[in-house]
N, C-alpha and C positions, 0 to 999 in steps of 0.2 A: 491341277490339270483338268479336273472335272468342271471347275468354274469356267475355264476357257472354252470347253466344249459346250456348256450351256449358253455361253455368249454367242458362239457360232450358230447354235440352234436358233437362238432369237434372231440373229442377223438373217439367216436363211428364211425363217418364218416371215420376217418383215419384208424381205425381197419378194417372196411369193405373194404376199398381200399386195404389194406395189404392182407387180406384174398383172395380177388379176384385175386390179382397178384400171390399169392401162388397157387391158383387153376389152373393157367396156366402153372405151372411147372410140372415136372415129380414127381409123388407122389405114395406111396403105397396106396392100397385101404383103409387101416386103417387110414392113414394120411388124405386122401381125405375126409373120413367120419367125422373125427374129425373137420377138417377145415370147412366143410359144416355145421356142427352142431353149431360151434362157429359163423359162418356167420349169421345163423338164430337167434341166441341169441343176437348178436350185433344189427341186424335190429330191433328186438322186443324192445330192450332197447331204441334204438334211437326213435322208434315210440312212446313209452310211454312218454319219455321226451318231444318230440315235441308236443304231445297232451297236456301236462301240460303247455307248454310255449305258444302255439298257439291254445287255445281252440276255436273250431268253433261251435258257437251256433247261430241258426237262429230262430227268433221268428216271426211267421206270425199270425196275428189275423184272427179270423174266418170271419170277414167282408171282408177281402182282398181276401178270397177264393171264395166268392160268386160273381157271375157275372150275370148280367141281359142282355137282348137282346140289350139294348142301350149301354152297355159297351163292346160289341164285334165288332171287325173290321170285316166287311163283304165285300168281294170283288166280288159282283155280284152273290150271292147265293152259293158261294163255301162252302161245308160242313167242310172244314178245316179252319174255322174261328179262329182267334187268340184272346183270351180274354185279356182284359186290366185290370190290377189290380191297384188300388190306395192304396198307403201305407201311 
């Protein structure tokens, strides 16, 4: 199934490239609007497929978000100290 999604991603990418090339040519306003609309549709479709193929989920525990004074790098009293998180 992933191979099918990669093929769809390539197809959308190729269509986006084609539409971009067409937008560089002399077009009527109606043609330009149509192509711009199709370009938005292709990008949206590509983003949906990419999100399903490459889901980005980050899970950070509550303990990792808590820092104490001993877990902070302090460079001589600088208020812009960088917290250290242990995962």
